[in-house]
C-alpha positions, 0 to 999 in steps of 0.5 A: 500500500505504498503511496496511500499516506501520501494520496491521502495527505494531498487530498485531505481538504478535499476529502473533508470538504466532500463530507461536509457538503454531504452533511448538509442534507438533511436525509432523515428517512423517519420523517416524509418531510425529508423525502426529497432530502433522502432522495438528493442524498442517493443521487449524491453518493451516486455521483461520488462512487463514480468519481471515486473509480466504480465502473457501474453505479446504479440507482435501484428503486424499491417500495421505499427510498432507493439503494445505490449499488456500485462495484469495481470488477478488476478480475473475476478471479480475485476476491470480492469485497462487498461493502455495505453502509446507509445514507439515511440518518435519524431525526435531529430533535430535540432541536434545542439541544444542539450547540450548532445547527444539526444540518450545518457542520462545524469542525470543533475540538473536544477533549477526545478530539483535539484534532477537531470533530465534525458536529452534525446528524449523520457525522458518525452515524453512518454517512462519515463511516460509510463515505470513508470507504468511498474514499478508500476506494478512490485512494487504491483506484488512483494509486493503481493499489486496489487489489481485488474486486469492490461492490457497494450496497449504500441504503436509504432506510437503515435507520427505519428498519431497513424492510425493502433491503431484505427484498432487494438482497433476495432478488440480486443474490448473484450481483451481491455475490461476495466473499466478505461483507465489510461495514463500518457502522460500529465503533472502537474503544478509544483512539489509542485503543483500537477494537473490532466488533465481533458481536451485535445485539438483535432488536424488537421495537414495539409501539403500545397504546392504552385507551380508557374512555371515550374522550378526555375528562375533566379530572375533577369530575371523573378522577378516581372513578375510571381508569386513567390510561397514563396511570396504567400505562406507567404502571405496566411499564414499571412491571416489566423490570423486578428489584434486580433489573431482570425483565419479567416477561415470561419465556424472555431469557429462554434462548439467551446465550450465557457466556462462560467465566472466561469468556467474561474475564477475557471482556474484562480486560478492555480497558474501562473507567466506571469514574470516566463513564459516569462523569461523561454522562453526568450521572452519579452511579451506574444502573442496570441487571444485577450480576454483571458489569456495565460493559456486560449489561450493554453488550451481552445481556438483553435489555428493554427500555421505553424510548418515548411515552406520551398521552393527555395534554404537554402544552404550556400551563395546565389543563385538568384532564384524564386523557383518553389514550396514552402512548409509549415506543419501546425497545428491546434489545436481544442477544444472539439466539433469541428470535426477535419475532418470538420476543416481539410475540412474547412481549405482546401476549404478556403486556395484553395479559397485564392490562387491568380491566377498565382500558384496552391495550394495543401492541403494535409491533414496528421493526427488528432484527437478529443479533450476530457473532462473528467469529475471530479465527477467520481469514476476513478478521485476521486481515482486519486485525492486521490491518488495525495494527499496521495503521494504529501500532497495536493489535485490536481487541475483539468486542461486542457491541450493545448496538444492533445492525438487523441486517448483518444476520440477514446477509449471512443468510441470504448471501452465505458470507460473513460480516467484518465490522471495522468501526472508527467512530467513539462511544462518546459520538452522540449518535442518535443524540443532539450533538453527534460528532465524528473525529477528524482523525477518525475519518481519516484514519479509516481511510488510511486502514481500509486499505490494508484490509483489502490488501491483507485479505486478498494475500491470505485468501490466494495462500 
């Protein structure tokens, strides 16, 4: 990979400016108000792939937002890497908590990013990390060092469940044939402690609705005489955990994978400061399932969290009503062997069963996906590890992530290939939150490291 650093150094400003322009487009897939922006982003990604060196780039329409496909095939006898990423982003709300507008990217220095970080929605999840791969391809093509074939599949619905991606993959298996799938939608432990994500949690996402009287009622005339849906909903939600923060849904833990003491001991070797963790979040203490460490709670254990709750009057001043309806959105992060559809059914059955008389409960499933574990004894993992070691100067630590990328298990089922998760973000980059950011150093380090994966994977595959 000679000339990698030289080409990167010569084009740093352009690489950074191109990402900034991409981040200015509010490609929020969850909100129809931004539909044209999402479509415009797909067109921009297509253009950038063409400029980077793909010989074929296509926008494939779906029932939702389009998928951008690109490829650079140099020799059918060489291995093929399929890069997956997404160009859609989470909603930016609450806007008042941003220190700068979410779609007006700015670079600010932070304690963890002394060289500056790009503050914008999508900076880390996933435009910044997806775009590293586009620039890595350009780097290899322009310096005549692309060692194998590469394909790109960049979608616009990851943040809303990737429902149409499953259909696309099933219908395009031959087009998507590959030897390994490469994704950068995860993070690493620290800039001086590289790591490779080897496990992802699954996801079940539901919305619940509790209905009481047929209209909002005067809380003085009716209070105490009829069931209050908001009161009922909060009690029902509170009952989903016991005093040890163990989830109370019958059957929920039946298929949970229990790691051995040796595996847990290996996980515990990763550098972690509980004091710094609490300080960064401005909390007095951590909280979670009894018997597990913080890093175990957010990676190898399943969870149930309320993501939003509403009902009644929430405007300025007072309005004394008993609301007719109350709502909540609830997500469950799952570990390998837990089937998300089965867990969704268990939740629905249980939640409806615990509803008291006087209210009606509806559980509406949204989306979900399976968990995933990638083995560390594969050629692809070893190539990734060697790539990190080359650019970081130290061997990366294998680490399970608490996040979910539901389509990873789908890829293995449909395309019969393993996925390598080469993330370059940090947990503190505030993805899905106000003030999301991505270190400038991390962005360029990703562009520098990815070509080495191609080189080492090709070399090891030939042996």
